[in-house]
N, C-alpha and C positions, 0 to 999 in steps of 0.2 A: 646739408646732409639727409639724408633718409632714411630711415631704417626700415628695411622687409620684416613685416614680421611674421608674415609664413611660411618663413627660411625661418626664423627665431623661435618663430614653435616646436614647425617640425626637430629640429635641435635639440632643443628643451625637452621636448616627451623621447625621443629617443637615450638621452641618456638617463635621464629617472625612469625611465624600462629596463633598458641595459643596467642600472646600475639595482633594480629591482633581480632583476635574474641573477643580477653578481651574487647579493647578499641570498637569496633565497638557497640557490642552489651549493652557498659553501655553507649556510649553517644546516638543510636535507645532508645535508656531506655531514657533518660530524656530526649528527644527532645517528647516523644507520651506521656512523668507526663505532659512538660510544654502545649503540644493540648490542655492533656485535662482537663489545666487550674486547674492542680496543681501547680503553679509556685517557687523551691527551692527556699525562701528563708533564706538566710543563715547572720543575726546579725551580725556584725563587733565584735568582740571584744575588746574590751581598758585595751587596755597596761600602767599600770602607763610609764613608758618608747617607748611610740609610737611614730613617727610622726606628726603622722593628726590619732587625737582622733574627732570622730562623737558623733556631738550632739546628745542629744535625737530628739530634731525636725528635723533633716536630715537623723535617725530611720526611727522616724515617716513619713519623708514624703518617704519616699523607699517601707515601706512594704501600703504603700496608691497609686504609681503608679503598684504595687507589685497586688495591688486587685484590678486594672483601666483597666490592659492589660485582666485580670483574665476577667474581665464583657465585651470586648467586640468579646470574642471568636463567630463565629457564627457559631459553628458544633453544631446540635441534643444536647441533654442530652443523646442522646441512643451512638452518633458517641463515647461520651469525654467517656464514660463506658468503650467505645473500645477499646478505644487509652490509659483505664488510664490502663487496667487487658492485652493490652500488653507491658508497660510497668516496668511492675510487670515481664508476663514471663520475658520477655528480662535480667530481674536485674532478677528473678530467672536462666536461661542459665548462665548469670554470671559470676554468684556465684557455678553453676554448674564446669565451662569448669575448675576456679579456686580451686576450691575441689580436679578437676579430677589433674591438676594438682598435685598439695599435694598431692593425695596417686601414684602419682610413684616418682615425691622423694625421697619421706619422706619410706625409706627399713621398712619394717612389720614381723619381727619375729615370725616363726609360731612357737610354743614349741615340 
């Protein structure tokens, strides 16, 4: 059994490049979304066996802090809209990169 090291290196570089592209696009998208004043707030889930359960007042305070941070944004409405459009473009490109990777991995049989 022999290993085609050039093919292995090609796949490794392609996978590493794809990973860097997807993670970078997602990070830039989230950053632009926050810049646009749309802070993604994920409320914590309550589990019966959780070590730490946030109270309703703590959740309310977190939402209040996010709203206050959004009000402090010094950008004009046009700049916020541009940042939001850039964020959505980054998320779209991220989805395209993932779908392209799936297209390359999954074999398509033509009858």
